[in-house]
Residue, then its C-alpha position, 0 to 999 in steps of 0.5 A: x500500500x505504501x508503494x502504491x501511494x508513493x507511485x501515485x504521488x510521483x505520477x501526480x507530481x509528474x503531471x503537475x510538473x508537465x503542465x507547469x512547464x507548458x504554462x511557463x512556455x505559454x507565458x513566455x510566448x504571450x509576453x513575447x506576443x505582447x511585445x510584438x503587439x506594442x511594437x505594432x500598436x497601429x494594428x487595432x484588431x491585432x491588439x484586441x485579438x492578443x488581449x482575448x488570447x492572453x485572457x483565455x490562455x491565463x484562465x486555461x493554464x490556471x485551470x490545468x494547473x489546479x484541476x488536472x492533478x485532482x481529475x487524474x487522482x479521481x480516475x486512479 
């Protein structure tokens, strides 16, 4: 039982770490996109698209970070 618990906690840590890495990559990506957006500020449509993209990405990445380990734990 202790071995099973150890494997289970390792799996959850791996899942959390994987999504944390993806979130970090996405964070750097949309910070870079904001930089591009500021350098091309005359394109108003692009500014609004980037704003909504950042907002959705922030919500989705936060949901993955908090809910994915809980969801997988309920499956196991």
